C-alpha positions, 0 to 999 in steps of 0.5 A: 500500500502506498504511503499517504499522509494528511496534509496541513495547510487548512489553517486559514481555509474556511470550513463552510462555504457561502451556503449554510452547512456546506463544507468547503472542497478543501475540507471535504478532501481532507476529511475524506483522506483522514477517514480513509486512513483511519479505516486501515485495519492493522495486521495482527497475528497471534502465535500460541505454543503450549507445554514446550520443554525445549528451546525453539529455533528461529521461527518466522511469525506466520504472516506473509508479505509484511509491508515495510513499517513499524510493528509491535511484538509482545511476548508472554511466557508462563511456566507450566511445569516447574523443574525440580531445581532450576529452570529458565526460558528466554524469548528473542525476536529477530527482524531486518531493519534496512540491511541489518538483522537485529535481535531483541532478547527478552527477560528470562523467566527463571522463577521456576514456579507455575505462577512465574510469568514474563512479558516483553513488548518491542517496537520493530521496524522492518524492510518490506517482505522480511519476516519477524521471527522468534526463538527461545533459549531453554535451560532446565535440570534433569526433571525438566520444565515446561512453558507456554509462549504467546506472541502477538504481532501488530502493525502500528505504522507504515 
């Protein structure tokens, strides 16, 4: 989608024309574009993985043909089964900004109880057609921890 921006320059333009309750042409065009832009529905994808007991390699969030722009990525982890001693799961987000591959590494969920949760939110800017991917680092003693991972990707700007 081509980027369109609202124009200024209406500061000294009368809102109403000579006839009562008729909007001037400049304001009609401005309000038409503003309405069109406000009706753009952002892309949104949710990935939910439950009861994982291993690391997850770099995996693209399943949304094809991402437009260049800004996206908000929120990642939530919850321990489902605690390990007998210690455990940790750490989410990461990988994306391409221009020609650079960038990574955000989240907060480690190392509470090792079924009430342990973490949440991270990042703003990413991507080049058109490049994926936004996720991964996790996992560490647990022999008794093994299991965790849930949820990601929400929202387009927030072109």
